Phi, psi and omega in degrees: 000318180294335174304313182293317178299318184294319179300314181298314175305311176296325179289324181290329180273357181080018186254158181296139178268178182290173182050056176092358177065029180085004184276168178288165178310151183308129178091359176253119183278140181257123172245119179280131178233151177282138180279150185290146182254339185238144180295129181290347186266300186252355182079356178290161178293132177277142171250149176282123176239358178211137173237149180218145174271117180289343184275313187251341184088002175303142173241139170233132177239153184169201177240109182256137173278153180249154181281167177292332185268343185299327183267007181284148174285165176307316180296314178295321175302310180302314179299316178295321176299318181294317180299315183286323177293329179272012182055043179079022183279110179289326180298324180294319178296317179295322173303308180299321181281345184057053175223176182280164181307310182299316180299325179289317178297317182295317181298321180294321178296324178291326174293319178298324182289321178295327181277358180079021182256355182291324179295316179304314183288326178292320178299317178295317177302312177303319183296318179293320177294323177295316182294321179296315179294329182277355179083010182287329181226159176277166177304313184298317176298325182288319179296319178299314181292327181274356177072028181281000000 
């Protein structure tokens, strides 16, 4: 039992665990690849149905949800990282992408759509506009909430 605890502690600390440190069997090289997110046949979204432990070989099967960020390409991840590090500065993102400001906004909108967040942003925008029309908030507050 302590062997399992030792491996969990090592894993949580980001260190190699016992029995190969979670690596493949001796003599087998492990190359990490990003998992595909879309079906190569029909283009529909793929779901994760099996997870495995490389340390002990345990496998768990079922229907697992994936996070919005897991299917991003390296370029998309870097774009999101730059946006977050610059605290949402779209000019900084445009500079990073070496494109105009409107093009950067469009690419970021496409990224949000790919992550499934575009609908949420549209819903929030509509809510702000509804509150403004109802007189619940002032124009200044609506501009602040919309990020204008």
